Every structure is written in C-alpha cells, then in structure tokens.
C-alpha positions, 0 to 999 in steps of 0.5 A: 865701783862702790854701791852709790856709783853702781846705783847711779849707773843703774838708775841712769840706764833705766831712766833711759828705758822708761823715759827715753822713748816717747809713748805719749801718743800710744798712751792717749790712743789706749785711753781713747780705746778704753773710753770708747769701750766704756761708752758702749758698755764694754769692759777692759780685761787685763791678764799676765803671768807672774809679776805681770799678773800682779800688775794686771790685778793692781791696774784692774782695781785702780781702773775700776775704783778710781777711773770708773772703768769696768775692768777685770782680770783672771787671777783666781787660782781656781779659774786658772787651774781648772781651765789649765787642767781641762784645756792645757796651760797654753790655752787657759787664757784663751778659754777664759776669754771665750767664757768672759769676753764680749764683743767690743771688749778691750784685752790688755795682755802683759808679758815681759818676754812676749813669748808666753804661749798662753798670752799669744794664744789669747791674743790670737783668740781675741783677734779672731773674735774681733776684740781689741788687743793691746800688748805690753812686752819687753826683751826682743822687739820682734816678740810674737805677742807684740805682732798680735796687738792693735796697740803695742807697748814695748820696753827696750830692756832685759831686766824683768823688774824694770820691764814690769815696773815700766808696764805698770807705770805706763798703765797707771799713767793711762788710768791717771789720764782718764781721771785727769790728775795723778794725785787724788784721794783713795776714797 
C-alpha cells in the first residue's frame, strides 16, 4: 500500500470515528448546562492530563475569551506538583476542586483512557459535592470515568491523537454553539 492509499484508509477510518456517531443532542445538552451555570454566576472547570490538559487549556481560553463563559483549568506546574506532592498524584485534582470549585460549577474531565486515577478521583469528589460532571473519554466504552459523569462523550477509537482531537472538536463545537457561529474575529 502506498502512502496515499494508507492516508485514504486512515482518514476514512477516523472520519467514521468523528462523524459516525451523532453527539448533537449531547452537545446541545452540554451547551445548556454551561449556559445555566453562567446564568447563576458559576464557572466551568476543565482538566486533563498530557494532551488532554493542553485541550483543557485551549478550550478554557476559547470559552472565556470568545464565548464569555468563565472557565478555568488547573495546568499550573506549581499547583499540580504542590498538591501531588502533598496529597498524592491520584488525589491532586480532587484537592484542587476542593480548593477552587463552588456549588453549581460544571467540571469537564478529559481522559482518553477514562482510567486516569486523578480524573476518576476528581469525578468522585465532584459527585459527592453535587457538582455537574461531564466526561470526555475513549478506548473502552466501560471505562471508570465515563460511569461517573452526568453527560458523557465517548470516542470509539484506540488512537490517542484521534481521540484527543475528537474531544477538542466536540468541545469547540459547544463553544461555537454558544457563540452562534463558527467563524468570528479573534479580537
């Protein structure tokens, strides 16, 4: 198989991953959840590890700047290492939620595997606090994080890069849905 054939097969396989499942109702549900939180003076908290942390950062900025939704993430190295050092890596994110989350906030947790202990612990903590939990996962449909969300987005795939980019596309679709258009000036 030559490179062009390989790429054609690649793009067809992942076109099905991204567009073969209809998540429109869930995207609208997430938009409504975020808008309700905003109308009550609450915020959105996004978190992930690795590439998912980068997605959380990018989306938090876009939601805040472009959609005027107050959105934060916890990607400061000093926060992560301080809390992980004091409470253990599996618990640092739950501890950050304890310090920064307010009643009525929306917590969006992004984990390709859905098995990251810190994400699972954070979801369990958020549920105990009565926060709204939204999950973005992939790989196994029966992953532990997906079982803990009120709204769950799952990518039927095995490739981290495709799962992560699908999560980003879906999140930014919600941002654009709030704005009401997909093409707009950045300032």
